[in-house]
Structure formats: structure tokens, C-alpha cells
SEFI-835972 format. One record per residue (C-alpha): residue number from 0; residue in three letters; x, y, z. Coordinates in steps of 0.001 Angstrom, whole numbers, plus 500000, padded with zeros to 6 digits. Layout:
<sites>
(site NUM,Ala,(X,Y,Z))
...
</sites>
This chain:
<sites>
(site 0,Met,(263137,526192,944158))
(site 1,Ser,(265506,528043,941866))
(site 2,Lys,(267548,530933,942833))
(site 3,Lys,(266007,532694,939953))
(site 4,Thr,(262619,532217,941528))
(site 5,Asn,(263796,533692,944866))
(site 6,Tyr,(265082,536639,943090))
(site 7,Ser,(261662,537308,941239))
(site 8,Tyr,(259952,537178,944807))
(site 9,Val,(262599,539615,946218))
(site 10,Gly,(262094,541854,943366))
(site 11,Ile,(258201,541824,943548))
(site 12,Ala,(258386,542487,947252))
(site 13,Phe,(260936,545349,946935))
(site 14,Ile,(258323,546889,944289))
(site 15,Leu,(255377,546778,946670))
(site 16,Leu,(257518,548308,949536))
(site 17,Val,(258410,551314,947506))
(site 18,Phe,(254908,551719,946301))
(site 19,Gly,(253926,551536,949692))
(site 20,Ile,(256377,554523,950677))
(site 21,Ile,(255639,556685,948005))
(site 22,Phe,(251902,556348,947405))
(site 23,Ile,(250061,555486,950928))
(site 24,Pro,(251028,558770,952469))
(site 25,Lys,(249550,560527,949339))
(site 26,Ile,(246556,558560,949801))
(site 27,Ile,(245955,559153,953343))
(site 28,Asp,(246768,563079,952799))
(site 29,Arg,(243973,563062,950210))
(site 30,Ile,(241457,561308,952775))
(site 31,Asn,(242645,563892,955346))
(site 32,Ala,(241998,566825,952752))
(site 33,Asp,(238384,565212,952108))
(site 34,Asp,(239202,564800,948348))
(site 35,Ile,(237973,561191,948053))
(site 36,Ile,(235045,562069,950224))
(site 37,Arg,(234203,564828,948025))
(site 38,Asp,(234418,562586,945077))
(site 39,Glu,(232011,560067,946827))
(site 40,Ser,(229398,562950,947481))
(site 41,Arg,(229540,563872,944090))
(site 42,Ser,(228680,560440,942742))
(site 43,Lys,(225756,560399,945311))
(site 44,Glu,(224356,563764,944458))
(site 45,Val,(224110,562710,940694))
(site 46,Ser,(222585,559381,941247))
(site 47,Thr,(219909,560876,943899))
(site 48,Ser,(219344,564350,942475))
(site 49,Ile,(215874,563644,941141))
(site 50,Glu,(215655,559826,941763))
(site 51,Gly,(216185,559962,945311))
(site 52,Asp,(216113,557262,948017))
(site 53,Lys,(213440,558988,950188))
(site 54,Ser,(210920,556167,949112))
(site 55,Asp,(210825,553346,946576))
(site 56,Leu,(208196,555295,944300))
(site 57,Val,(209558,556094,940942))
(site 58,Tyr,(209236,559274,938669))
(site 59,Ile,(207542,558866,935590))
(site 60,Lys,(209554,559988,932607))
(site 61,Ile,(208736,561176,929043))
(site 62,Asn,(211827,561316,926981))
(site 63,Asp,(213821,560103,929861))
(site 64,Lys,(212838,563248,931951))
(site 65,Pro,(210951,563212,934784))
(site 66,Lys,(207351,564381,934266))
(site 67,Lys,(206361,567398,936147))
(site 68,Val,(202830,569109,936507))
(site 69,Pro,(202379,571880,933862))
(site 70,Val,(201626,575080,934918))
(site 71,Phe,(197950,575561,935011))
(site 72,Ser,(195525,578183,936613))
(site 73,Phe,(191716,577459,936881))
(site 74,Thr,(188744,578818,939303))
(site 75,Asn,(187799,576611,942106))
(site 76,Gln,(184326,575791,943713))
(site 77,Asp,(184978,578978,945960))
(site 78,Gly,(185381,581292,942776))
(site 79,Lys,(189120,581571,943460))
(site 80,Thr,(192058,581009,941096))
(site 81,Ile,(193958,577980,941880))
(site 82,Thr,(197399,577383,940179))
(site 83,Asn,(200000,574594,940273))
(site 84,Ala,(201978,576799,942735))
(site 85,Asp,(199015,576291,945230))
(site 86,Tyr,(200075,572720,945470))
(site 87,Leu,(203651,573000,945795))
(site 88,Gly,(204721,571306,949140))
(site 89,Lys,(201781,569213,949076))
(site 90,Val,(201156,565547,948032))
(site 91,Tyr,(197880,565390,945924))
(site 92,Val,(195895,563364,943701))
(site 93,Val,(194616,564340,940223))
(site 94,Glu,(191373,563307,938536))
(site 95,Phe,(189408,564722,935621))
(site 96,Phe,(185497,564388,935840))
(site 97,Phe,(182224,566259,935487))
(site 98,Thr,(179220,566866,938065))
(site 99,Thr,(176566,565237,935333))
(site 100,Cys,(178552,562215,935007))
(site 101,Pro,(176260,559069,935153))
(site 102,Thr,(178796,556379,935032))
(site 103,Ile,(182300,556262,936425))
(site 104,Cys,(182652,559592,938297))
(site 105,Pro,(180548,559050,941449))
(site 106,Ile,(182628,555966,941691))
(site 107,Met,(185865,557811,941510))
(site 108,Asn,(184751,560432,943929))
(site 109,Arg,(183398,558280,946499))
(site 110,Asn,(186615,556427,946319))
(site 111,Leu,(188468,559903,946795))
(site 112,Ile,(186246,560623,949877))
(site 113,Glu,(187815,557386,951402))
(site 114,Val,(191322,558891,950649))
(site 115,Gln,(190328,562247,951994))
(site 116,Asn,(189044,561016,955215))
(site 117,Asn,(192139,558726,955574))
(site 118,Phe,(194387,561750,955684))
(site 119,Lys,(192242,564267,957172))
(site 120,Asn,(194821,565229,959827))
(site 121,Phe,(197254,566047,957217))
(site 122,Glu,(197420,569721,956013))
(site 123,Asn,(199938,568902,953314))
(site 124,Phe,(197434,566401,951454))
(site 125,Gly,(195172,567611,948748))
(site 126,Val,(193147,566775,945573))
(site 127,Ala,(192853,568547,942190))
(site 128,Ser,(189665,567771,940507))
(site 129,Phe,(189392,569329,937051))
(site 130,Thr,(185990,569341,935181))
(site 131,Ile,(185777,568383,931695))
(site 132,Asn,(182297,570025,931183))
(site 133,Pro,(182818,573607,932116))
(site 134,Asp,(179960,574921,930117))
(site 135,Ile,(177787,573245,932944))
(site 136,Asp,(180030,573245,935996))
(site 137,Thr,(180517,576585,937289))
(site 138,Pro,(181984,577276,940514))
(site 139,Glu,(178391,577513,942141))
(site 140,Val,(177444,573921,940870))
(site 141,Leu,(181023,572687,941951))
(site 142,Lys,(180530,573957,945408))
(site 143,Ser,(176865,572103,945477))
(site 144,Tyr,(178674,568972,944093))
(site 145,Ala,(181430,569462,946706))
(site 146,Ala,(179058,569510,949697))
(site 147,Ser,(176810,566706,948393))
(site 148,Tyr,(179725,564315,948310))
(site 149,Gly,(181242,565227,951632))
(site 150,Ile,(184250,566944,950447))
(site 151,Thr,(185870,569182,953491))
(site 152,Asn,(189690,569149,952774))
(site 153,Pro,(190607,572700,952273))
(site 154,Asn,(193269,571622,949571))
(site 155,Trp,(190624,569763,947553))
(site 156,His,(189951,572077,944681))
(site 157,Leu,(187435,571490,942152))
(site 158,Met,(188346,573435,939237))
(site 159,Thr,(186579,574941,935960))
(site 160,Gly,(188072,577028,933052))
(site 161,Lys,(188438,577184,929548))
(site 162,Glu,(187472,573626,927858))
(site 163,Ala,(190406,573708,925626))
(site 164,Asp,(193051,574473,928535))
(site 165,Ile,(191558,571591,930524))
(site 166,Tyr,(191636,569141,927640))
(site 167,Thr,(195391,569842,926844))
(site 168,Leu,(196004,569739,930655))
(site 169,Ala,(194522,566082,930630))
(site 170,Asn,(195495,564724,927266))
(site 171,Glu,(199084,566042,927034))
(site 172,Gly,(200092,567509,930548))
(site 173,Phe,(198829,564171,932490))
(site 174,Asn,(198149,561722,929383))
(site 175,Leu,(194810,561000,930969))
(site 176,Tyr,(192485,560571,928079))
(site 177,Thr,(189399,563063,927949))
(site 178,Ser,(187218,563793,925018))
(site 179,Arg,(183711,564913,924003))
(site 180,Asn,(181614,562002,922473))
(site 181,Glu,(177915,562707,922186))
(site 182,Thr,(177466,558980,921394))
(site 183,Val,(178130,557878,924853))
(site 184,Glu,(176245,557987,928077))
(site 185,Gly,(176724,561540,929451))
(site 186,Gly,(178428,562942,926362))
(site 187,Phe,(181848,562612,927613))
(site 188,Glu,(184637,560125,927637))
(site 189,His,(187478,560148,930108))
(site 190,Ser,(189936,558095,932144))
(site 191,Gly,(189084,556489,935568))
(site 192,Asn,(192694,556682,936795))
(site 193,Phe,(194301,559074,939268))
(site 194,Ala,(197498,560655,939191))
(site 195,Leu,(199692,561097,942295))
(site 196,Ile,(201978,564061,942470))
(site 197,Asp,(204703,564741,945198))
(site 198,Lys,(205570,567906,947046))
(site 199,Glu,(207699,569167,944213))
(site 200,Gly,(205189,568603,941273))
(site 201,Tyr,(206264,565454,939864))
(site 202,Ile,(204156,562619,938823))
(site 203,Arg,(205282,559442,940894))
(site 204,Ser,(204127,555690,940997))
(site 205,Arg,(205210,552585,942509))
(site 206,Lys,(206462,549582,940328))
(site 207,Asp,(204630,546468,939029))
(site 208,Asn,(205589,543201,939894))
(site 209,Phe,(207823,542968,936544))
(site 210,Gly,(209557,546305,937617))
(site 211,Asn,(207546,548825,935498))
(site 212,Pro,(205932,552119,936823))
(site 213,Ile,(201929,551565,937232))
(site 214,Ile,(201801,555360,936311))
(site 215,Phe,(198271,555944,937273))
(site 216,Tyr,(196000,554325,939797))
(site 217,Asn,(192608,552845,938924))
(site 218,Gly,(190060,554925,940487))
(site 219,Leu,(187038,552601,939563))
(site 220,Ile,(186953,549861,942080))
(site 221,Ala,(186061,550534,945640))
(site 222,Glu,(188505,549367,948571))
(site 223,Ala,(185525,547489,950184))
(site 224,Asp,(184948,545705,946890))
(site 225,Gly,(188671,544019,946828))
(site 226,Gln,(188017,543613,943067))
(site 227,Asn,(185757,544090,940116))
(site 228,Glu,(183658,541319,938412))
(site 229,Asp,(186617,540717,935940))
(site 230,Gly,(188983,540006,938772))
(site 231,Ile,(190889,543420,938425))
(site 232,Pro,(192011,544142,942209))
(site 233,Gln,(191213,547676,943569))
(site 234,Glu,(194148,550256,944027))
(site 235,Ile,(192753,552593,946437))
(site 236,Thr,(194717,551022,949039))
(site 237,Ile,(198179,551007,947535))
(site 238,Leu,(197066,554563,946655))
(site 239,Lys,(196817,555322,950145))
(site 240,Glu,(200174,553594,950957))
(site 241,Asp,(201902,555717,948236))
(site 242,Ile,(200377,559054,949505))
(site 243,Ala,(201722,558346,953163))
(site 244,Lys,(205250,557653,951608))
(site 245,Leu,(205445,560758,949636))
(site 246,Leu,(204051,562401,952818))
(site 247,Lys,(207291,561324,954805))
(site 248,Glu,(209764,562659,952107))
</sites>
């Protein structure tokens, strides 16, 4: 090895020694002063401010913003005014239905009764059912309907109000399709899906096998059936699982 190479190693060692003498005490001082810890806390706060690491359920985003339940105000089966604020602090499921529905509504509400009974001991679980036929579904009609299905959860509100407000809430607020259609059985078309809302009023869901949010939960297949005739699996079980996750948040 040449003397020139030896001199190079000595020079490098000297530089490292000087670096350690000058900068290591400053780094230690920053740690003692919590500067580095504060930096890490800021990064963590930004990354968890809305996405959170409390559960693996994702926020549904519209235009890259987490979708929150819009402001609403309707009348429930007991004649009381219920707003979105009444659900804050609660995990709840949203559906759109009507009491004279001859097709999918009975299936949806029997499935929701199954969910209700599963969480009967949780005071912070609820359901929001909005009728899409307010001309017929008065508070009195809704109360009778609730009794006939065995709705006992005090946080399960069956709500009625102005049709235009309900349809705007369904189609724009939740992106759950709703429409009058005199050519179909029952006179209305609407989604058979449920939306899941967390305690802060955000729409949440799990991801599918490809990493995409499922967004809504299929309410048209009973848990006991396992799947429908087309082989589509029921989603009441995963809905229950995800409600339980949000209740723990």
C-alpha cells in the first residue's frame, strides 16, 4: 500500500473525528430538547389526522376528500325531529326504503333486524332508515312498520320528510340511487345497499381483495343463505364485523 493511500485514510479519519466532535453534541441537545421527537409527531399527526390507524376500515373519498354525512333533518316514527347531529358519537347503518315495497325492502330490513339484535347491548349503535315514499309513510305508518319488524333499538329512526330533500340526500349525499318509476313493481327504484357511518359522521368501508373500498354493503342476501342464486356472497357478516371495529374506535 502506498504512502499516498495511507495519507488518504488518515485524512478521512480526521474528518470523521471532527464531524463527531462538532455535530454529535448538537444532535444530542436536539434530542434532549425534544426537537426531533416533535418533528416525528408532526409527521405522524398528518398521516393519521383523518385516515387513522384505529382500524383497517377506509374513508370513502369524493374529490380526494373524506365523505361525511350531509346535514339533514327529518321526522321519525315517534314524531320527533332527528338530525345528523343525533347520530354523532354513534356507529350506524343507513338505508333507503318504503313501507309498501313489495320486493327488496323486506329483505333489507330483516337483515338489519339481524344486525340490530347482534348489537343489542351497544347504546352507541343505530340505524337510519329514510322512506322514499313520504306521501304514504307518515310517522304513524312508520311506527306500525317498526313494530311489525321488531325494531327495538332506540337509535333506529325511521324518517320521513319532504320528498325532494330525501332524494337529494340519497342520490347526492350517499350516492345510493333512488327514483320514482311507475313502470316497476311498487312504483319506486332504489339501491339495496347499506352505508356504514362512523362516530364522527364519515362513511367508511373495508377494502376488497384488490385493495379498493367496497363503499357499500349488499343488503339483499341473508346471512343464513350464504349467497344468492348467482353465487354472490352475503355481506351481512362483514357488515357486523366492521360495525364492531368502528365501535372500538
